[in-house]
N, C-alpha and C positions, 0 to 999 in steps of 0.2 A: 241716707244715701248720697256716700262722696260725691263731690264734684266731677271728678273724672269718671266714676259712673253713671252719673247723671250727664256726661255729654257721650258716652258710646250708649246708653240709651235712646239718646235725643237721634244720636247719627242712626240708631238701628230701625228707631220710628221713622227716620226719615227715607231709609233704604226700602223698606217696607214698605210704606207710602208710596215712592214714585214706582216700585216693583208694579204694585197694584197699578199706576195709571198707566205703565207702559201694557200690562198686560189689557187693559180695556181697549187701550190704542190696536195691539194687534188682534185685537177682535174684532174690531170696527173693518182693520186689512182685511183678516181673513175672509169677513162678510163682504166685503168690496171684490177680493180674488174671486171667489166663489160668483160671485155676479156675471163676473169679467168672463170668467167658464161656460156660463150657460150662454151670454152675449156671443161669443166666439163658436160657438158652436153653431148655434144659430142663423146668426150672420153669415157664417162660412158656405151653409148648406145654401140660404137662400136668396145672396147678391147675385143681382142679374144684370146682365148685358156681358160685352165682351171687352171692356173697359176694364172690368173688375175680375176676370179671370186668375190673375197672377196675386190679385190681393186676396183673395176668394181663398186659395193655395196659404198664403201666406196668415191668413186668420185660423188653419189647423194649426198649423204649428203653435201659433200665439196660445191657442187652447189648451196646449199640452203643457207649455211652459207655465201659464197661471195655475197648470195644475200642481206642477211640481213647486211651486210658489206657496201654492195654498198648505201644501205637505211640510214644508220649512216652515211657515210662519206657524201652523197648528205646534208642532214639534217643539219651534222657542218656548209658545205658552207654557208648554207643559212642562218642560223645563223650569220655567220660571214656578213652575206650580199652579200655573189658573188650569181654567178647562178650556179646551178650544169651544167657539162658539157655533152653533150649527144654525143659527141665524144665515140669512142671506138677504142683503141687500135688493131689492126691487130693479128686476133686471129691466129696462127698457128694450124697447122693439120701435121698427117703424118699416114701411114695405119701400118704402125708396131706399136706393141702395147709397146713393152717398149722404142721404140721413142715419142711417145704420154707420158709418165708416166717420160721421161726426160726431154721433155719441160716444162711438167708441176711443174717439181721438180727446174727446173732454176726460172719459174713464180712465185712460193713462195719465192727463195730465194731473190728475185729483189723487191718483195713485201714486205718482211721485213724490208731488207733493206732501202727504203722508206718511210717505218713509223716509223724505227727507228728516221731518219732523218725530218722525222713532228713532233715526239714526243720533239726532241730537240727546233727545231723553236720552238711549242708552249710554250714550258717549256718556253724558253726566252722571250716569247711574253705576258706573266701571261696568256694564256688562257689553265689553268691546266685543265679543263671541258674536253675540248679536247683532251689535252695528256691522261687521263684515258680513255673515250671514246678509242682513239687510244690503249691504253695499252691493255685493251679487245679483242680489232680485232686483235691485234700481239699474244697471247695468240692462238686463232682458227690458224692464220696462220701459227703458229712454229709447232701446233700440224698436219695440212695438211701436211708441212714436213717431219716431223716424219714418216706418212703415208706413203708417195711416197718413201724417202728411206728403209723403208723395204720392200716395194714390189720392189723395186730396189736391195736390197741385199745391200744397201749400210751403213756402217755405218760411 
């Protein structure tokens, strides 16, 4: 094998390896989106107290946005040659309304952190369309974080 073809093979191998790493990460993100959908559906229905009426309605919107995120992430996984996961991260629950919102806030913060890493991976691998799709998702995730912080009175 010539040095040029060895370098090409190495680059292709690294590309394949990084693509597999991105797919693994995206499947983790997808499982987290499934969890978010479940929690938002349940929490929007079970939040108690007049102070939570507005956020309960917002959580219904968040649930549908998380579904859109899951659909987009699954589409990107398929495009990269992977199989979208059917696994769901364990959903959390509390009967305390404030605790529900704290659970969702923590989840959004983890999701944002994960998508930032996935964007960096996509950029390093030259998957620019993926990084743009994830940027659109992260904008909504940050809006969810803002809504939850406002509802909890956190700045």
